[in-house]
C-alpha positions in Angstrom: -128.1 2.1 -22.3 -131.0 0.2 -23.9 -131.1 -0.3 -27.6 -134.0 0.0 -30.0 -133.3 -3.4 -31.5 -136.5 -5.4 -31.5 -138.4 -3.0 -29.2 -142.1 -3.0 -30.1 -143.3 0.6 -30.3 -146.7 2.1 -31.1 -146.4 5.6 -32.7 -149.5 7.7 -33.3 -149.7 10.6 -35.7 -147.0 9.0 -37.9 -147.9 10.1 -41.4 -146.0 13.4 -41.2 -144.0 15.7 -39.1 -142.7 14.6 -35.7 -144.5 11.2 -35.8 -143.0 10.4 -39.2 -139.5 11.4 -38.2 -139.8 9.3 -35.0 -141.0 6.3 -37.0 -138.0 6.6 -39.4 -135.5 7.0 -36.6 -136.9 4.1 -34.5 -137.1 1.8 -37.6 -133.4 2.6 -38.4 -132.6 1.6 -34.9 -134.2 -1.8 -35.3 -137.5 -1.3 -33.6 -140.6 -3.0 -34.7 -143.4 -0.5 -35.2 -147.2 -0.2 -35.3 -147.8 3.3 -36.7 -151.1 5.1 -37.1 -152.6 8.3 -38.6 -155.8 9.5 -40.2 -154.2 9.8 -43.7 -154.1 6.3 -45.1 -152.0 6.8 -48.2 -149.0 8.6 -46.7 -149.1 6.2 -43.8 -149.0 3.2 -46.0 -146.3 4.7 -48.2 -144.1 5.3 -45.1 -144.7 1.7 -43.9 -143.6 0.3 -47.3 -140.6 2.5 -47.4 -139.4 1.5 -43.9 -140.2 -2.2 -44.3 -140.9 -3.4 -47.9 -141.4 -6.9 -46.6 -144.2 -5.8 -44.2 -142.7 -7.9 -41.3 -141.5 -5.2 -39.0 -143.8 -2.2 -39.6 -147.5 -2.4 -39.4 -149.8 0.6 -40.4 -153.2 1.2 -39.0 -155.1 4.1 -40.7 -157.8 5.8 -38.8 -158.8 8.5 -36.3 -157.3 8.1 -32.9 -160.6 9.3 -31.4 -162.2 6.0 -32.6 -162.1 3.4 -29.9 -161.9 0.6 -32.5 -158.8 2.2 -34.0 -157.1 2.3 -30.6 -158.0 -1.3 -30.0 -156.6 -2.3 -33.4 -153.3 -0.6 -32.6 -152.9 -2.7 -29.4 -154.2 -5.9 -31.1 -151.8 -5.4 -34.1 -148.8 -5.1 -31.8 -149.7 -8.1 -29.7 -150.9 -10.2 -32.6 -147.8 -9.6 -34.8 -145.0 -9.0 -32.4 -146.2 -10.6 -29.2 -145.8 -7.7 -26.8 -145.6 -3.9 -26.4 -142.4 -2.2 -25.2 -143.3 1.5 -25.6 -146.0 3.9 -26.7 -145.3 7.3 -28.4 -148.4 9.5 -28.1 -147.9 12.0 -30.8 -151.2 12.4 -32.6 -152.7 15.9 -32.2 -153.6 19.2 -33.9 -154.2 22.8 -33.0 -157.2 25.1 -32.8 -156.7 28.8 -33.2 -158.9 31.8 -32.2 -160.1 33.8 -29.2 -161.7 31.7 -26.5 -164.8 33.9 -26.7 -165.5 33.0 -30.3 -164.3 29.4 -30.6 -167.4 27.1 -30.5 -167.3 24.8 -27.5 -167.7 21.7 -29.7 -164.5 22.6 -31.5 -162.8 22.9 -28.1 -164.1 19.6 -27.0 -162.9 18.0 -30.3 -159.4 19.3 -29.8 -159.3 17.9 -26.3 -160.8 14.6 -27.6 -157.8 14.2 -29.9 -155.0 15.7 -28.0 -155.9 14.5 -24.5 -158.8 12.1 -24.0 -157.9 9.7 -26.9 -154.3 9.7 -25.7 -155.4 8.7 -22.2 -157.7 6.0 -23.6 -154.9 4.5 -25.7 -152.6 4.7 -22.7 -155.2 2.8 -20.6 -155.2 0.0 -23.2 -151.4 -0.2 -23.3 -150.5 0.1 -19.6 -151.8 -3.4 -18.5 -149.5 -5.1 -20.9 -146.5 -3.0 -19.8 -147.4 -3.6 -16.1 -147.7 -7.4 -16.5 -144.1 -7.4 -18.0 -142.8 -5.0 -15.3 -141.2 -2.7 -17.9 -142.0 -0.2 -20.6 -141.9 3.4 -21.7 -144.6 5.9 -22.5 -143.5 9.0 -24.3 -146.0 11.9 -24.6 -145.4 14.7 -27.1 -146.4 17.9 -25.4 -145.3 21.4 -26.3 -143.5 24.4 -24.9 -147.0 25.9 -25.3 -148.1 23.6 -22.4 -146.0 25.9 -20.2 -146.4 29.3 -22.1 -149.9 29.9 -23.3 -150.3 32.4 -26.1 -153.2 34.7 -27.1 -155.4 33.2 -29.9 -153.8 29.7 -29.2 -155.2 29.1 -25.7 -157.4 26.2 -26.8 -154.5 24.1 -28.2 -152.1 25.3 -25.4 -154.6 24.2 -22.7 -154.6 20.7 -24.2 -150.9 20.5 -23.8 -151.0 22.1 -20.3 -153.4 19.3 -19.3 -151.0 16.7 -20.8 -148.3 18.0 -18.5 -150.4 17.1 -15.5 -151.4 13.7 -16.9 -147.8 12.8 -17.7 -146.5 13.8 -14.2 -149.3 11.9 -12.5 -148.8 8.8 -14.6 -145.1 8.9 -13.9 -145.7 8.4 -10.2 -148.5 5.9 -10.6 -146.5 3.6 -13.0 -143.1 3.8 -11.5 -143.7 1.0 -9.0 -144.4 -1.3 -12.0 -141.2 -0.5 -13.8 -142.9 1.8 -16.4 -141.2 5.1 -17.2 -143.2 8.1 -18.5 -141.6 10.9 -20.3 -142.8 14.2 -21.6 -141.2 15.9 -24.7 -141.8 19.6 -25.2 -141.1 20.7 -28.8 -140.8 24.3 -29.6 -141.6 25.6 -33.1 -140.9 22.8 -35.6 -141.2 23.0 -39.4 -144.1 20.7 -40.1 -147.5 21.0 -41.6 -148.9 21.6 -38.1 -149.5 25.3 -38.5 -151.2 25.0 -41.9 -153.5 22.3 -40.5 -154.3 24.4 -37.5 -155.1 27.4 -39.7 -157.4 25.3 -41.9 -159.3 23.9 -39.0 -159.6 27.4 -37.4 -160.3 29.4 -40.6 -164.1 30.0 -39.9 -163.2 31.5 -36.5 -160.1 33.4 -37.6 -161.8 34.9 -40.7 -164.7 36.1 -38.6 -162.7 37.3 -35.5 -164.9 40.4 -34.9 -163.4 42.6 -32.3 -160.2 40.5 -32.3 -159.6 40.9 -36.0 -157.0 43.6 -35.6 -154.9 41.2 -33.5 -155.0 38.3 -36.0 -152.2 39.8 -38.1 -150.0 40.1 -35.0 -150.5 36.4 -34.5 -149.6 35.6 -38.1 -146.6 37.9 -38.0 -145.3 36.1 -34.9 -145.5 32.8 -36.7 -143.7 34.1 -39.7 -140.9 35.3 -37.5 -140.8 32.0 -35.7 -139.7 30.3 -38.9 -136.3 31.9 -38.4 -135.6 29.8 -35.3 -137.7 26.8 -36.2 -136.3 23.3 -35.7 -136.9 20.2 -37.7 -138.9 17.1 -36.9 -135.8 14.9 -36.5 -134.7 17.3 -33.6 -137.7 15.9 -31.7 -137.3 12.3 -33.1 -133.9 12.3 -31.5 -135.4 13.1 -28.1 -137.9 10.3 -28.6 -135.1 7.9 -29.3 -133.3 9.2 -26.2 -136.4 8.7 -24.1 -136.7 5.0 -25.3 -133.0 4.1 -25.0 -131.7 6.0 -22.0 -131.2 3.8 -18.9 -132.8 6.4 -16.7 -134.6 8.9 -19.0 -135.3 12.4 -17.7 -138.9 13.2 -16.8 -139.0 15.9 -19.5 -137.0 16.8 -22.6 -137.2 20.0 -24.7 -135.9 20.9 -28.1 -134.6 22.5 -30.1 -132.5 25.2 -28.4 -135.0 28.0 -28.5 -137.5 25.7 -26.7 -135.1 25.3 -23.8 -134.5 29.1 -23.7 -138.2 29.9 -23.6 -138.7 27.4 -20.8 -135.8 28.9 -18.9 -137.3 32.4 -19.3 -140.7 31.1 -18.1 -138.9 29.8 -15.0 -136.9 32.9 -14.5 -139.3 35.8 -15.0 -142.5 36.7 -13.1 -145.8 36.0 -14.6 -146.4 39.7 -15.5 -143.2 39.8 -17.5 -144.2 36.7 -19.5 -147.7 38.2 -20.1 -146.0 41.3 -21.5 -143.9 39.2 -23.8 -146.7 37.2 -25.3 -149.4 39.9 -25.2 -150.9 41.2 -28.5 -150.3 44.8 -29.4 -152.9 47.4 -28.9 -154.3 48.8 -32.1 
C-alpha cells in the first residue's frame, strides 16, 4: 500500500463539505496540498489550521472556471513542491428545476463548473503525471450520475457525463502508469443542497405547471436526511483511492449509495422510473 506521506495533491472545492474533509484527511496523512475554492476566507482559514507554518498547504482562492485559477493551481504545486502526484476533482454544484424551464445559460454554467473545468484542469495536470510515469486522478461523481431524478436532471447529467469521461481517461492513461478513479457519493450532509436551492430559486419559485411537484422534491430531500452520510465517509474513499496499490475503478459510499446502485443494476428501467417518479397531483 502507498502512503500519503509527502504526496503532492491538488484538491478543488476544498472550503467545505467533501473537499474540506478530504483536505483534512490527506493533510493528517502527511500529504502536501494545494487546495482551491471560490470562498477565500474559509479556504484560507482551513489552510492555516492544517499548516500554520504555510509550508505544506497552499490555498488558491478563485473560480475553477477561470483558466488563470487552474494554471495557478498547477504552478503552485510545481513551484512549491516540485511535482504533482494526484488530483482530486471535487469542485461542483447543483442546479434544480424542470428541464423545460431551466434557462440554457444556467445549464451551460453548471456543465462549465462540474465537467468542462474539471476536464481543463485534468489536461493541465496529466502531462506532469505522464512524464513521471505515475499518478492518480480522483473524480468526485455522484450516485445521481447513475440514477437521474426529476427536477434534478441538469445536475445529474453533469455527473453522468463525468462517468464517461472518467472511464475513458482510465483507459487512455493506464499505459502511462496513471490511475483514474470515480467516487460516487450518495446523500451527504453538507451545504450542497442549500447552495443548489439558492442557485435554483428563480426557477423553483416560478415552476408553473411543475409547481405541484416541487413539494414532492423537497419532501424527498427531507427524508434523505435520515440516511445521510458525512463528508468524512467520502474523504476516506479519497484516501483509499490515493493509497491503494491497485485502486478500484469506482467507489461508492456510504451504505445507502451502494444499495441504490445495486438496485439500479438489479431492476429494469421501468421499475427505477416508478421509484423516482413524482406523484400525480
